[in-house]
PDB file of N, CA, C and O in Angstrom:
ATOM      1  N   MET A   1       0.853  -1.177   0.000  1.00  0.00           N
ATOM      2  CA  MET A   1       0.000   0.000   0.000  1.00  0.00           C
ATOM      3  C   MET A   1       0.897   1.238   0.000  1.00  0.00           C
ATOM      4  O   MET A   1       1.868   1.319   0.753  1.00  0.00           O
ATOM      5  N   HIS A   2       0.556   2.186  -0.849  1.00  0.00           N
ATOM      6  CA  HIS A   2       1.311   3.430  -0.930  1.00  0.00           C
ATOM      7  C   HIS A   2       0.950   4.340   0.238  1.00  0.00           C
ATOM      8  O   HIS A   2      -0.137   4.244   0.809  1.00  0.00           O
ATOM      9  N   GLN A   3       1.876   5.218   0.578  1.00  0.00           N
ATOM     10  CA  GLN A   3       1.655   6.147   1.690  1.00  0.00           C
ATOM     11  C   GLN A   3       0.421   7.018   1.432  1.00  0.00           C
ATOM     12  O   GLN A   3      -0.297   7.356   2.373  1.00  0.00           O
ATOM     13  N   SER A   4       0.168   7.383   0.182  1.00  0.00           N
ATOM     14  CA  SER A   4      -0.994   8.224  -0.117  1.00  0.00           C
ATOM     15  C   SER A   4      -2.303   7.503   0.191  1.00  0.00           C
ATOM     16  O   SER A   4      -3.306   8.151   0.489  1.00  0.00           O
ATOM     17  N   GLU A   5      -2.310   6.172   0.123  1.00  0.00           N
ATOM     18  CA  GLU A   5      -3.518   5.431   0.469  1.00  0.00           C
ATOM     19  C   GLU A   5      -3.830   5.556   1.956  1.00  0.00           C
ATOM     20  O   GLU A   5      -4.998   5.612   2.338  1.00  0.00           O
ATOM     21  N   TYR A   6      -2.811   5.600   2.789  1.00  0.00           N
ATOM     22  CA  TYR A   6      -3.033   5.806   4.226  1.00  0.00           C
ATOM     23  C   TYR A   6      -3.703   7.155   4.472  1.00  0.00           C
ATOM     24  O   TYR A   6      -4.600   7.276   5.306  1.00  0.00           O
ATOM     25  N   ILE A   7      -3.253   8.159   3.738  1.00  0.00           N
ATOM     26  CA  ILE A   7      -3.867   9.487   3.851  1.00  0.00           C
ATOM     27  C   ILE A   7      -5.323   9.411   3.405  1.00  0.00           C
ATOM     28  O   ILE A   7      -6.196  10.003   4.041  1.00  0.00           O
ATOM     29  N   GLY A   8      -5.591   8.694   2.325  1.00  0.00           N
ATOM     30  CA  GLY A   8      -6.960   8.543   1.840  1.00  0.00           C
ATOM     31  C   GLY A   8      -7.854   7.841   2.843  1.00  0.00           C
ATOM     32  O   GLY A   8      -8.991   8.257   3.067  1.00  0.00           O
ATOM     33  N   TYR A   9      -7.340   6.770   3.452  1.00  0.00           N
ATOM     34  CA  TYR A   9      -8.132   6.073   4.473  1.00  0.00           C
ATOM     35  C   TYR A   9      -8.378   6.965   5.689  1.00  0.00           C
ATOM     36  O   TYR A   9      -9.486   6.993   6.226  1.00  0.00           O
ATOM     37  N   ALA A  10      -7.349   7.690   6.121  1.00  0.00           N
ATOM     38  CA  ALA A  10      -7.506   8.585   7.279  1.00  0.00           C
ATOM     39  C   ALA A  10      -8.549   9.660   6.991  1.00  0.00           C
ATOM     40  O   ALA A  10      -9.401   9.942   7.833  1.00  0.00           O
ATOM     41  N   ALA A  11      -8.486  10.260   5.806  1.00  0.00           N
ATOM     42  CA  ALA A  11      -9.457  11.290   5.432  1.00  0.00           C
ATOM     43  C   ALA A  11     -10.866  10.699   5.380  1.00  0.00           C
ATOM     44  O   ALA A  11     -11.821  11.316   5.853  1.00  0.00           O
ATOM     45  N   GLY A  12     -10.989   9.533   4.818  1.00  0.00           N
ATOM     46  CA  GLY A  12     -12.290   8.881   4.727  1.00  0.00           C
ATOM     47  C   GLY A  12     -12.882   8.549   6.081  1.00  0.00           C
ATOM     48  O   GLY A  12     -14.077   8.737   6.307  1.00  0.00           O
ATOM     49  N   ILE A  13     -12.051   8.059   6.975  1.00  0.00           N
ATOM     50  CA  ILE A  13     -12.520   7.716   8.327  1.00  0.00           C
ATOM     51  C   ILE A  13     -12.988   8.970   9.055  1.00  0.00           C
ATOM     52  O   ILE A  13     -14.055   8.973   9.668  1.00  0.00           O
ATOM     53  N   ILE A  14     -12.204  10.017   8.989  1.00  0.00           N
ATOM     54  CA  ILE A  14     -12.553  11.256   9.699  1.00  0.00           C
ATOM     55  C   ILE A  14     -13.835  11.862   9.148  1.00  0.00           C
ATOM     56  O   ILE A  14     -14.722  12.231   9.917  1.00  0.00           O
ATOM     57  N   THR A  15     -13.945  11.969   7.824  1.00  0.00           N
ATOM     58  CA  THR A  15     -15.141  12.604   7.263  1.00  0.00           C
ATOM     59  C   THR A  15     -16.390  11.743   7.454  1.00  0.00           C
ATOM     60  O   THR A  15     -17.489  12.273   7.617  1.00  0.00           O
ATOM     61  N   THR A  16     -16.228  10.436   7.434  1.00  0.00           N
ATOM     62  CA  THR A  16     -17.376   9.561   7.676  1.00  0.00           C
ATOM     63  C   THR A  16     -17.802   9.631   9.135  1.00  0.00           C
ATOM     64  O   THR A  16     -18.994   9.720   9.432  1.00  0.00           O
ATOM     65  N   LEU A  17     -16.841   9.591  10.041  1.00  0.00           N
ATOM     66  CA  LEU A  17     -17.173   9.674  11.463  1.00  0.00           C
ATOM     67  C   LEU A  17     -17.830  10.999  11.822  1.00  0.00           C
ATOM     68  O   LEU A  17     -18.598  11.070  12.781  1.00  0.00           O
ATOM     69  N   ALA A  18     -17.537  12.046  11.065  1.00  0.00           N
ATOM     70  CA  ALA A  18     -18.141  13.355  11.331  1.00  0.00           C
ATOM     71  C   ALA A  18     -19.653  13.339  11.140  1.00  0.00           C
ATOM     72  O   ALA A  18     -20.352  14.187  11.695  1.00  0.00           O
ATOM     73  N   LEU A  19     -20.165  12.392  10.366  1.00  0.00           N
ATOM     74  CA  LEU A  19     -21.613  12.312  10.126  1.00  0.00           C
ATOM     75  C   LEU A  19     -22.352  11.583  11.246  1.00  0.00           C
ATOM     76  O   LEU A  19     -23.556  11.775  11.418  1.00  0.00           O
ATOM     77  N   PHE A  20     -21.649  10.753  12.004  1.00  0.00           N
ATOM     78  CA  PHE A  20     -22.295   9.966  13.056  1.00  0.00           C
ATOM     79  C   PHE A  20     -23.015  10.815  14.104  1.00  0.00           C
ATOM     80  O   PHE A  20     -24.167  10.514  14.416  1.00  0.00           O
ATOM     81  N   PRO A  21     -22.401  11.855  14.662  1.00  0.00           N
ATOM     82  CA  PRO A  21     -23.102  12.634  15.697  1.00  0.00           C
ATOM     83  C   PRO A  21     -24.427  13.214  15.205  1.00  0.00           C
ATOM     84  O   PRO A  21     -25.408  13.252  15.949  1.00  0.00           O
ATOM     85  N   GLN A  22     -24.453  13.663  13.957  1.00  0.00           N
ATOM     86  CA  GLN A  22     -25.694  14.234  13.425  1.00  0.00           C
ATOM     87  C   GLN A  22     -26.770  13.171  13.288  1.00  0.00           C
ATOM     88  O   GLN A  22     -27.920  13.395  13.666  1.00  0.00           O
ATOM     89  N   ALA A  23     -26.405  12.023  12.753  1.00  0.00           N
ATOM     90  CA  ALA A  23     -27.381  10.940  12.595  1.00  0.00           C
ATOM     91  C   ALA A  23     -27.902  10.477  13.947  1.00  0.00           C
ATOM     92  O   ALA A  23     -29.099  10.235  14.101  1.00  0.00           O
ATOM     93  N   ILE A  24     -27.019  10.352  14.919  1.00  0.00           N
ATOM     94  CA  ILE A  24     -27.428   9.914  16.264  1.00  0.00           C
ATOM     95  C   ILE A  24     -28.340  10.949  16.907  1.00  0.00           C
ATOM     96  O   ILE A  24     -29.333  10.595  17.541  1.00  0.00           O
ATOM     97  N   LYS A  25     -28.007  12.228  16.746  1.00  0.00           N
ATOM     98  CA  LYS A  25     -28.845  13.285  17.327  1.00  0.00           C
ATOM     99  C   LYS A  25     -30.246  13.269  16.719  1.00  0.00           C
ATOM    100  O   LYS A  25     -31.237  13.410  17.436  1.00  0.00           O
ATOM    101  N   ILE A  26     -30.328  13.102  15.419  1.00  0.00           N
ATOM    102  CA  ILE A  26     -31.641  13.048  14.772  1.00  0.00           C
ATOM    103  C   ILE A  26     -32.433  11.847  15.275  1.00  0.00           C
ATOM    104  O   ILE A  26     -33.624  11.960  15.565  1.00  0.00           O
ATOM    105  N   LEU A  27     -31.777  10.706  15.376  1.00  0.00           N
ATOM    106  CA  LEU A  27     -32.468   9.508  15.851  1.00  0.00           C
ATOM    107  C   LEU A  27     -32.966   9.665  17.285  1.00  0.00           C
ATOM    108  O   LEU A  27     -34.035   9.166  17.635  1.00  0.00           O
ATOM    109  N   SER A  28     -32.189  10.360  18.111  1.00  0.00           N
ATOM    110  CA  SER A  28     -32.594  10.496  19.516  1.00  0.00           C
ATOM    111  C   SER A  28     -33.626  11.590  19.738  1.00  0.00           C
ATOM    112  O   SER A  28     -34.489  11.449  20.604  1.00  0.00           O
ATOM    113  N   THR A  29     -33.560  12.687  18.969  1.00  0.00           N
ATOM    114  CA  THR A  29     -34.491  13.804  19.176  1.00  0.00           C
ATOM    115  C   THR A  29     -35.677  13.792  18.218  1.00  0.00           C
ATOM    116  O   THR A  29     -36.726  14.362  18.517  1.00  0.00           O
ATOM    117  N   ARG A  30     -35.514  13.152  17.084  1.00  0.00           N
ATOM    118  CA  ARG A  30     -36.516  13.133  16.015  1.00  0.00           C
ATOM    119  C   ARG A  30     -36.844  14.532  15.499  1.00  0.00           C
ATOM    120  O   ARG A  30     -37.955  14.802  15.043  1.00  0.00           O
ATOM    121  N   HIS A  31     -35.849  15.413  15.582  1.00  0.00           N
ATOM    122  CA  HIS A  31     -35.989  16.776  15.070  1.00  0.00           C
ATOM    123  C   HIS A  31     -34.972  16.992  13.959  1.00  0.00           C
ATOM    124  O   HIS A  31     -33.791  16.680  14.114  1.00  0.00           O
ATOM    125  N   THR A  32     -35.437  17.521  12.850  1.00  0.00           N
ATOM    126  CA  THR A  32     -34.544  17.788  11.715  1.00  0.00           C
ATOM    127  C   THR A  32     -34.703  19.202  11.170  1.00  0.00           C
ATOM    128  O   THR A  32     -34.217  19.508  10.081  1.00  0.00           O
ATOM    129  N   ARG A  33     -35.375  20.053  11.916  1.00  0.00           N
ATOM    130  CA  ARG A  33     -35.663  21.388  11.377  1.00  0.00           C
ATOM    131  C   ARG A  33     -34.402  22.204  11.102  1.00  0.00           C
ATOM    132  O   ARG A  33     -34.433  23.105  10.264  1.00  0.00           O
ATOM    133  N   ASP A  34     -33.307  21.916  11.778  1.00  0.00           N
ATOM    134  CA  ASP A  34     -32.067  22.661  11.545  1.00  0.00           C
ATOM    135  C   ASP A  34     -31.231  22.093  10.408  1.00  0.00           C
ATOM    136  O   ASP A  34     -30.153  22.609  10.112  1.00  0.00           O
ATOM    137  N   ILE A  35     -31.713  21.046   9.776  1.00  0.00           N
ATOM    138  CA  ILE A  35     -30.991  20.458   8.654  1.00  0.00           C
ATOM    139  C   ILE A  35     -31.684  20.866   7.366  1.00  0.00           C
ATOM    140  O   ILE A  35     -32.890  20.678   7.206  1.00  0.00           O
ATOM    141  N   SER A  36     -30.917  21.417   6.466  1.00  0.00           N
ATOM    142  CA  SER A  36     -31.450  21.860   5.188  1.00  0.00           C
ATOM    143  C   SER A  36     -31.687  20.660   4.271  1.00  0.00           C
ATOM    144  O   SER A  36     -30.815  19.807   4.109  1.00  0.00           O
ATOM    145  N   LEU A  37     -32.869  20.608   3.680  1.00  0.00           N
ATOM    146  CA  LEU A  37     -33.174  19.554   2.722  1.00  0.00           C
ATOM    147  C   LEU A  37     -32.263  19.684   1.497  1.00  0.00           C
ATOM    148  O   LEU A  37     -31.798  18.681   0.956  1.00  0.00           O
ATOM    149  N   ILE A  38     -32.012  20.921   1.066  1.00  0.00           N
ATOM    150  CA  ILE A  38     -31.119  21.150  -0.077  1.00  0.00           C
ATOM    151  C   ILE A  38     -29.720  20.609   0.236  1.00  0.00           C
ATOM    152  O   ILE A  38     -29.094  19.987  -0.621  1.00  0.00           O
ATOM    153  N   TRP A  39     -29.227  20.842   1.461  1.00  0.00           N
ATOM    154  CA  TRP A  39     -27.922  20.316   1.866  1.00  0.00           C
ATOM    155  C   TRP A  39     -27.920  18.800   1.794  1.00  0.00           C
ATOM    156  O   TRP A  39     -27.002  18.203   1.231  1.00  0.00           O
ATOM    157  N   ALA A  40     -28.943  18.174   2.361  1.00  0.00           N
ATOM    158  CA  ALA A  40     -28.999  16.719   2.389  1.00  0.00           C
ATOM    159  C   ALA A  40     -29.042  16.142   0.974  1.00  0.00           C
ATOM    160  O   ALA A  40     -28.368  15.151   0.690  1.00  0.00           O
ATOM    161  N   LEU A  41     -29.814  16.743   0.102  1.00  0.00           N
ATOM    162  CA  LEU A  41     -29.886  16.275  -1.288  1.00  0.00           C
ATOM    163  C   LEU A  41     -28.556  16.480  -2.013  1.00  0.00           C
ATOM    164  O   LEU A  41     -28.080  15.588  -2.715  1.00  0.00           O
ATOM    165  N   ALA A  42     -27.962  17.659  -1.838  1.00  0.00           N
ATOM    166  CA  ALA A  42     -26.698  17.968  -2.502  1.00  0.00           C
ATOM    167  C   ALA A  42     -25.569  17.063  -2.005  1.00  0.00           C
ATOM    168  O   ALA A  42     -24.755  16.593  -2.800  1.00  0.00           O
ATOM    169  N   MET A  43     -25.518  16.820  -0.709  1.00  0.00           N
ATOM    170  CA  MET A  43     -24.480  15.949  -0.164  1.00  0.00           C
ATOM    171  C   MET A  43     -24.631  14.525  -0.685  1.00  0.00           C
ATOM    172  O   MET A  43     -23.638  13.889  -1.037  1.00  0.00           O
ATOM    173  N   ASN A  44     -25.851  14.021  -0.737  1.00  0.00           N
ATOM    174  CA  ASN A  44     -26.075  12.683  -1.282  1.00  0.00           C
ATOM    175  C   ASN A  44     -25.644  12.615  -2.745  1.00  0.00           C
ATOM    176  O   ASN A  44     -24.965  11.672  -3.150  1.00  0.00           O
ATOM    177  N   ALA A  45     -26.030  13.599  -3.526  1.00  0.00           N
ATOM    178  CA  ALA A  45     -25.653  13.620  -4.943  1.00  0.00           C
ATOM    179  C   ALA A  45     -24.134  13.686  -5.101  1.00  0.00           C
ATOM    180  O   ALA A  45     -23.556  12.963  -5.912  1.00  0.00           O
ATOM    181  N   GLY A  46     -23.499  14.549  -4.329  1.00  0.00           N
ATOM    182  CA  GLY A  46     -22.040  14.682  -4.404  1.00  0.00           C
ATOM    183  C   GLY A  46     -21.323  13.404  -4.004  1.00  0.00           C
ATOM    184  O   GLY A  46     -20.364  12.998  -4.661  1.00  0.00           O
ATOM    185  N   ILE A  47     -21.776  12.771  -2.938  1.00  0.00           N
ATOM    186  CA  ILE A  47     -21.141  11.536  -2.478  1.00  0.00           C
ATOM    187  C   ILE A  47     -21.355  10.409  -3.489  1.00  0.00           C
ATOM    188  O   ILE A  47     -20.461   9.590  -3.700  1.00  0.00           O
ATOM    189  N   ILE A  48     -22.522  10.363  -4.108  1.00  0.00           N
ATOM    190  CA  ILE A  48     -22.752   9.359  -5.158  1.00  0.00           C
ATOM    191  C   ILE A  48     -21.746   9.562  -6.299  1.00  0.00           C
ATOM    192  O   ILE A  48     -21.172   8.599  -6.808  1.00  0.00           O
ATOM    193  N   LEU A  49     -21.542  10.813  -6.690  1.00  0.00           N
ATOM    194  CA  LEU A  49     -20.580  11.095  -7.761  1.00  0.00           C
ATOM    195  C   LEU A  49     -19.154  10.741  -7.343  1.00  0.00           C
ATOM    196  O   LEU A  49     -18.402  10.180  -8.140  1.00  0.00           O
ATOM    197  N   TRP A  50     -18.770  11.063  -6.097  1.00  0.00           N
ATOM    198  CA  TRP A  50     -17.437  10.686  -5.611  1.00  0.00           C
ATOM    199  C   TRP A  50     -17.281   9.171  -5.562  1.00  0.00           C
ATOM    200  O   TRP A  50     -16.211   8.646  -5.870  1.00  0.00           O
ATOM    201  N   LEU A  51     -18.336   8.474  -5.180  1.00  0.00           N
ATOM    202  CA  LEU A  51     -18.289   7.014  -5.146  1.00  0.00           C
ATOM    203  C   LEU A  51     -18.104   6.459  -6.558  1.00  0.00           C
ATOM    204  O   LEU A  51     -17.293   5.557  -6.768  1.00  0.00           O
ATOM    205  N   LEU A  52     -18.844   6.985  -7.516  1.00  0.00           N
ATOM    206  CA  LEU A  52     -18.695   6.548  -8.898  1.00  0.00           C
ATOM    207  C   LEU A  52     -17.299   6.850  -9.433  1.00  0.00           C
ATOM    208  O   LEU A  52     -16.718   6.046 -10.161  1.00  0.00           O
ATOM    209  N   TYR A  53     -16.774   7.999  -9.072  1.00  0.00           N
ATOM    210  CA  TYR A  53     -15.409   8.363  -9.473  1.00  0.00           C
ATOM    211  C   TYR A  53     -14.398   7.383  -8.869  1.00  0.00           C
ATOM    212  O   TYR A  53     -13.481   6.927  -9.553  1.00  0.00           O
ATOM    213  N   GLY A  54     -14.572   7.068  -7.591  1.00  0.00           N
ATOM    214  CA  GLY A  54     -13.682   6.115  -6.932  1.00  0.00           C
ATOM    215  C   GLY A  54     -13.738   4.747  -7.588  1.00  0.00           C
ATOM    216  O   GLY A  54     -12.715   4.080  -7.740  1.00  0.00           O
ATOM    217  N   ILE A  55     -14.936   4.334  -7.976  1.00  0.00           N
ATOM    218  CA  ILE A  55     -15.086   3.054  -8.673  1.00  0.00           C
ATOM    219  C   ILE A  55     -14.375   3.110 -10.030  1.00  0.00           C
ATOM    220  O   ILE A  55     -13.669   2.174 -10.407  1.00  0.00           O
ATOM    221  N   ALA A  56     -14.567   4.209 -10.756  1.00  0.00           N
ATOM    222  CA  ALA A  56     -13.927   4.357 -12.066  1.00  0.00           C
ATOM    223  C   ALA A  56     -12.402   4.359 -11.949  1.00  0.00           C
ATOM    224  O   ALA A  56     -11.703   3.867 -12.836  1.00  0.00           O
ATOM    225  N   GLN A  57     -11.894   4.915 -10.850  1.00  0.00           N
ATOM    226  CA  GLN A  57     -10.453   4.987 -10.641  1.00  0.00           C
ATOM    227  C   GLN A  57      -9.902   3.753  -9.932  1.00  0.00           C
ATOM    228  O   GLN A  57      -8.692   3.606  -9.765  1.00  0.00           O
ATOM    229  N   ASN A  58     -10.801   2.878  -9.522  1.00  0.00           N
ATOM    230  CA  ASN A  58     -10.420   1.685  -8.751  1.00  0.00           C
ATOM    231  C   ASN A  58      -9.631   2.091  -7.494  1.00  0.00           C
ATOM    232  O   ASN A  58      -8.602   1.502  -7.162  1.00  0.00           O
ATOM    233  N   ASP A  59     -10.152   3.119  -6.812  1.00  0.00           N
ATOM    234  CA  ASP A  59      -9.497   3.697  -5.636  1.00  0.00           C
ATOM    235  C   ASP A  59     -10.225   3.216  -4.384  1.00  0.00           C
ATOM    236  O   ASP A  59     -11.266   3.756  -4.009  1.00  0.00           O
ATOM    237  N   LEU A  60      -9.660   2.194  -3.747  1.00  0.00           N
ATOM    238  CA  LEU A  60     -10.339   1.561  -2.615  1.00  0.00           C
ATOM    239  C   LEU A  60     -10.607   2.516  -1.448  1.00  0.00           C
ATOM    240  O   LEU A  60     -11.706   2.476  -0.894  1.00  0.00           O
ATOM    241  N   PRO A  61      -9.657   3.377  -1.044  1.00  0.00           N
ATOM    242  CA  PRO A  61      -9.988   4.315   0.046  1.00  0.00           C
ATOM    243  C   PRO A  61     -11.180   5.210  -0.294  1.00  0.00           C
ATOM    244  O   PRO A  61     -12.025   5.474   0.561  1.00  0.00           O
ATOM    245  N   MET A  62     -11.246   5.674  -1.538  1.00  0.00           N
ATOM    246  CA  MET A  62     -12.348   6.547  -1.946  1.00  0.00           C
ATOM    247  C   MET A  62     -13.668   5.774  -1.996  1.00  0.00           C
ATOM    248  O   MET A  62     -14.714   6.293  -1.606  1.00  0.00           O
ATOM    249  N   ILE A  63     -13.610   4.550  -2.472  1.00  0.00           N
ATOM    250  CA  ILE A  63     -14.816   3.724  -2.532  1.00  0.00           C
ATOM    251  C   ILE A  63     -15.333   3.433  -1.127  1.00  0.00           C
ATOM    252  O   ILE A  63     -16.526   3.572  -0.860  1.00  0.00           O
ATOM    253  N   ALA A  64     -14.440   3.034  -0.236  1.00  0.00           N
ATOM    254  CA  ALA A  64     -14.838   2.685   1.131  1.00  0.00           C
ATOM    255  C   ALA A  64     -15.404   3.896   1.868  1.00  0.00           C
ATOM    256  O   ALA A  64     -16.468   3.815   2.481  1.00  0.00           O
ATOM    257  N   ALA A  65     -14.699   5.001   1.805  1.00  0.00           N
ATOM    258  CA  ALA A  65     -15.130   6.201   2.531  1.00  0.00           C
ATOM    259  C   ALA A  65     -16.467   6.709   2.016  1.00  0.00           C
ATOM    260  O   ALA A  65     -17.369   7.007   2.798  1.00  0.00           O
ATOM    261  N   ASN A  66     -16.591   6.806   0.700  1.00  0.00           N
ATOM    262  CA  ASN A  66     -17.827   7.349   0.146  1.00  0.00           C
ATOM    263  C   ASN A  66     -18.978   6.371   0.242  1.00  0.00           C
ATOM    264  O   ASN A  66     -20.131   6.790   0.337  1.00  0.00           O
ATOM    265  N   GLY A  67     -18.696   5.081   0.221  1.00  0.00           N
ATOM    266  CA  GLY A  67     -19.751   4.098   0.436  1.00  0.00           C
ATOM    267  C   GLY A  67     -20.341   4.217   1.832  1.00  0.00           C
ATOM    268  O   GLY A  67     -21.560   4.207   2.002  1.00  0.00           O
ATOM    269  N   CYS A  68     -19.468   4.330   2.836  1.00  0.00           N
ATOM    270  CA  CYS A  68     -19.934   4.490   4.224  1.00  0.00           C
ATOM    271  C   CYS A  68     -20.632   5.829   4.422  1.00  0.00           C
ATOM    272  O   CYS A  68     -21.681   5.901   5.062  1.00  0.00           O
ATOM    273  N   SER A  69     -20.048   6.886   3.870  1.00  0.00           N
ATOM    274  CA  SER A  69     -20.667   8.213   3.994  1.00  0.00           C
ATOM    275  C   SER A  69     -22.037   8.241   3.343  1.00  0.00           C
ATOM    276  O   SER A  69     -22.964   8.858   3.867  1.00  0.00           O
ATOM    277  N   LEU A  70     -22.169   7.577   2.204  1.00  0.00           N
ATOM    278  CA  LEU A  70     -23.452   7.564   1.516  1.00  0.00           C
ATOM    279  C   LEU A  70     -24.528   6.901   2.368  1.00  0.00           C
ATOM    280  O   LEU A  70     -25.667   7.367   2.399  1.00  0.00           O
ATOM    281  N   ILE A  71     -24.181   5.827   3.054  1.00  0.00           N
ATOM    282  CA  ILE A  71     -25.156   5.163   3.922  1.00  0.00           C
ATOM    283  C   ILE A  71     -25.636   6.125   5.012  1.00  0.00           C
ATOM    284  O   ILE A  71     -26.837   6.246   5.254  1.00  0.00           O
ATOM    285  N   LEU A  72     -24.697   6.805   5.665  1.00  0.00           N
ATOM    286  CA  LEU A  72     -25.073   7.746   6.724  1.00  0.00           C
ATOM    287  C   LEU A  72     -25.867   8.924   6.180  1.00  0.00           C
ATOM    288  O   LEU A  72     -26.846   9.351   6.792  1.00  0.00           O
ATOM    289  N   LEU A  73     -25.452   9.450   5.038  1.00  0.00           N
ATOM    290  CA  LEU A  73     -26.174  10.580   4.461  1.00  0.00           C
ATOM    291  C   LEU A  73     -27.564  10.186   3.983  1.00  0.00           C
ATOM    292  O   LEU A  73     -28.495  10.988   4.060  1.00  0.00           O
ATOM    293  N   MET A  74     -27.712   8.977   3.496  1.00  0.00           N
ATOM    294  CA  MET A  74     -29.043   8.504   3.102  1.00  0.00           C
ATOM    295  C   MET A  74     -29.944   8.389   4.334  1.00  0.00           C
ATOM    296  O   MET A  74     -31.123   8.737   4.277  1.00  0.00           O
ATOM    297  N   ILE A  75     -29.392   7.904   5.438  1.00  0.00           N
ATOM    298  CA  ILE A  75     -30.156   7.830   6.683  1.00  0.00           C
ATOM    299  C   ILE A  75     -30.597   9.225   7.111  1.00  0.00           C
ATOM    300  O   ILE A  75     -31.757   9.433   7.466  1.00  0.00           O
ATOM    301  N   ILE A  76     -29.669  10.179   7.076  1.00  0.00           N
ATOM    302  CA  ILE A  76     -29.994  11.555   7.453  1.00  0.00           C
ATOM    303  C   ILE A  76     -31.072  12.116   6.525  1.00  0.00           C
ATOM    304  O   ILE A  76     -32.013  12.761   6.989  1.00  0.00           O
ATOM    305  N   LEU A  77     -30.942  11.876   5.225  1.00  0.00           N
ATOM    306  CA  LEU A  77     -31.956  12.362   4.273  1.00  0.00           C
ATOM    307  C   LEU A  77     -33.315  11.727   4.531  1.00  0.00           C
ATOM    308  O   LEU A  77     -34.330  12.424   4.542  1.00  0.00           O
ATOM    309  N   LEU A  78     -33.348  10.434   4.737  1.00  0.00           N
ATOM    310  CA  LEU A  78     -34.618   9.756   5.004  1.00  0.00           C
ATOM    311  C   LEU A  78     -35.249  10.254   6.299  1.00  0.00           C
ATOM    312  O   LEU A  78     -36.466  10.430   6.368  1.00  0.00           O
ATOM    313  N   LEU A  79     -34.434  10.481   7.324  1.00  0.00           N
ATOM    314  CA  LEU A  79     -34.961  11.020   8.578  1.00  0.00           C
ATOM    315  C   LEU A  79     -35.472  12.443   8.400  1.00  0.00           C
ATOM    316  O   LEU A  79     -36.478  12.829   8.994  1.00  0.00           O
ATOM    317  N   LYS A  80     -34.764  13.227   7.571  1.00  0.00           N
ATOM    318  CA  LYS A  80     -35.216  14.587   7.277  1.00  0.00           C
ATOM    319  C   LYS A  80     -36.582  14.537   6.599  1.00  0.00           C
ATOM    320  O   LYS A  80     -37.477  15.308   6.944  1.00  0.00           O
ATOM    321  N   LEU A  81     -36.741  13.640   5.645  1.00  0.00           N
ATOM    322  CA  LEU A  81     -38.020  13.531   4.955  1.00  0.00           C
ATOM    323  C   LEU A  81     -39.125  13.012   5.893  1.00  0.00           C
ATOM    324  O   LEU A  81     -40.287  13.403   5.777  1.00  0.00           O
ATOM    325  N   ARG A  82     -38.749  12.143   6.802  1.00  0.00           N
ATOM    326  CA  ARG A  82     -39.749  11.586   7.722  1.00  0.00           C
ATOM    327  C   ARG A  82     -40.132  12.558   8.831  1.00  0.00           C
ATOM    328  O   ARG A  82     -41.317  12.727   9.118  1.00  0.00           O
ATOM    329  N   TYR A  83     -39.147  13.201   9.459  1.00  0.00           N
ATOM    330  CA  TYR A  83     -39.415  14.072  10.611  1.00  0.00           C
ATOM    331  C   TYR A  83     -39.482  15.548  10.250  1.00  0.00           C
ATOM    332  O   TYR A  83     -39.935  16.361  11.056  1.00  0.00           O
ATOM    333  N   GLY A  84     -39.039  15.903   9.053  1.00  0.00           N
ATOM    334  CA  GLY A  84     -38.986  17.308   8.670  1.00  0.00           C
ATOM    335  C   GLY A  84     -40.317  17.808   8.325  1.00  0.00           C
ATOM    336  O   GLY A  84     -40.466  18.979   7.975  1.00  0.00           O
TER     337      GLY A  84
END
């Protein structure tokens, strides 16, 4: 594994973990009024594109990070639609 892949994995872990507190807060409070629907839609679209790019580049850190982020962002979007 190249040193740059370690950087990619570290970046992916940090950015994915950053979504956990928001998802947990929404699940516990069932309030989403402070979350923008436009943000949630744009983030999902962007992460889907990054995931597709990672697949096209055969870049495992990018695929793993964006795959995990997409799951969390989809949860946040679905909760926004349900509780918003």
